[in-house]
C-alpha positions, -999 to 999 in steps of 0.1 A, spaced: 3 -1 3 27 25 10 44 17 -22 21 16 -46 7 51 -26 37 69 -37 43 55 -72 10 68 -80 13 102 -60 45 106 -76 24 106 -111 7 134 -104 27 151 -76 48 162 -107 20 187 -116 10 200 -82 16 233 -87 -14 234 -109 -35 223 -79 -48 253 -61 -54 240 -33 -16 219 -32 -5 256 -35 -18 263 3 -11 229 13 -51 213 17 -47 188 -9 -57 152 5 -60 130 -19 -68 91 -27 -33 80 -25 -22 104 7 -56 86 21 -33 51 13 -2 60 24 -13 66 58 -35 37 65 -3 15 51 20 30 73 -4 27 97 -13 -11 90 24 -15 94 18 -3 132 -12 -19 138 9 -60 124 29 -56 154 -4 -60 178 -10 -91 161 26 -102 157 34 -100 194 1 -112 204 6 -146 189 39 -149 199 30 -140 236 -4 -159 235 -24 -127 243 -58 -134 237 -61 -92 246 -35 -85 218 -48 -105 191 -84 -94 197 -75 -56 196 -54 -66 165 -87 -78 150 -109 -50 161 -80 -23 143 -81 -45 115 -119 -40 112 -121 -3 117 -90 -1 91 -116 -23 67 -142 0 68 -121 33 61 -105 15 32 -137 13 19 -144 48 22 -110 49 2 -127 30 -28 -158 48 -25 -139 83 -31 -117 65 -58 -143 50 -80 -169 79 -75 -146 108 -80 -165 138 -95 -144 154 -126 -157 190 -122 -146 194 -86 -112 175 -98 -115 204 -127 -124 235 -103 -90 229 -79 -73 233 -112 -54 265 -117 -27 271 -145 -18 305 -147 -17 310 -189 -20 348 -186 15 348 -163 30 329 -189 47 354 -204 56 375 -174 69 348 -154 103 329 -159 90 297 -132 55 297 -142 68 296 -182 91 265 -175 65 247 -157 42 254 -183 64 245 -210 67 210 -191 35 202 -184 25 208 -219 51 186 -233 45 156 -208 8 153 -208 9 164 -248 -16 195 -241 -18 236 -251 -33 258 -226 -56 257 -198 -88 255 -215 -74 257 -254 -47 271 -277 -72 305 -275 -57 310 -243 -25 326 -258 -43 352 -281 -36 386 -276 -6 373 -251 29 397 -257 54 374 -259 89 388 -261 127 374 -276 138 353 -251 103 331 -258 101 303 -281 73 305 -298 54 297 -332 24 303 -355 -4 285 -360 -33 289 -379 -68 284 -371 -105 297 -379 -127 316 -356 -166 324 -366 -154 313 -401 -126 338 -401 -89 326 -404 -66 341 -377 -30 334 -368 -21 330 -329 12 329 -316 14 299 -292 49 289 -275 66 262 -291 57 241 -265 20 238 -279 34 227 -315 40 185 -318 72 192 -341 96 217 -325 118 241 -339 92 253 -368 77 292 -379 46 279 -384 30 247 -364 8 222 -389 7 196 -359 -6 214 -328 -15 196 -294 -53 201 -296 -62 187 -261 -64 213 -230 -38 209 -202 -73 210 -177 -85 179 -193 -50 159 -193 -47 166 -155 -85 154 -153 -79 123 -171 -43 115 -151 -61 120 -122 -90 95 -129 -67 67 -135 -46 74 -105 -78 67 -85 -91 38 -101 -55 19 -93 -63 31 -57 -97 16 -62 -86 -16 -73 -54 -19 -52 -80 -14 -20 -103 -41 -32 -75 -64 -31 -62 -57 3 -97 -54 16 -101 -87 10 -68 -95 28 -77 -75 56 -111 -98 55 -90 -128 59 -67 -115 88 -100 -107 104 -110 -140 105 -76 -155 112 -71 -132 140 -105 -140 157 -101 -178 155 -63 -173 165 -75 -156 197 -101 -190 203 -75 -210 199 -52 -193 227 -87 -188 251 -93 -231 249 -53 -237 251 -56 -213 284 -86 -227 297 -69 -263 290 -39 -260 308 -59 -241 336 -81 -269 339 -48 -298 338 -29 -273 368 -59 -274 391 -63 -313 385 -30 -316 393 -31 -296 424 -63 -313 438 -46 -347 435 -16 -334 452 -40 -323 479 -59 -353 481 -28 -372 482 -7 -357 505 -45 -357 532 -43 -397 528 -7 -398 537 -13 -376 566 -43 -398 578 -25 -426 571 1 -415 595 -20 -406 623 -38 -438 622 -5 -453 625 7 -433 652 -24 -432 677 -38 -466 674 -14 -493 695 -36 -514 706 -29 -553 700 -60 -576 694 -64 -604 714 -86 -633 704 -113 -643 731 -104 -678 751 -125 -709 735 -143 -726 760 -144 -758 766 -180 -782 769 -180 -800 802 
């Protein structure tokens, strides 16, 4: 859970610059919840481990109880992963295309985003219409149609599939918001499938933990009963020995049979 959660998180964390809530530290996703549950599960496993070694029914039952609570939490993660609203994801996305020409850091991030996800602009290439580029920017010209009129729009070079050309023929047509939403949805589906697999394993863990606690309780009861029987037999043996000793010390009389009288 921890490894796969980190691997899924790394896919979209590269583009966390464009998540509005990520910049404010409020981005909480199913992959982060998966990582936290995996770490917590690693700690909880110690209860079952030491409970089985020490044969403690309390620790094993506590282990099963915590597994049951985590099973419910994992069900919440799966529901979040499979019912992820694309409209809500699009609402937290913020791609500052308007600051592309004025901020070098934003320029670098948007260029990397457009090349990695094969997209152009926040909503479309028209986001760059009328933008004042300088000589430091790598740009290209694309011909498109607006209301039946053919217009030429200057866009960043990363919007073109073929780099290093003055007039772009093959554009990246998909918007970057759509590309990010699709990436996020795919990763959430992976988390959901993982959650179902882990839930099945956890359900088996709960069943086996309860069976183990029952066996430990039964063994302890049998040991206690056996110990009580041994003590009872020891006490009875001592009591019989003491009564024999008392009979041997107190009874010193000698039995003499009566004399047989003869008949005259």
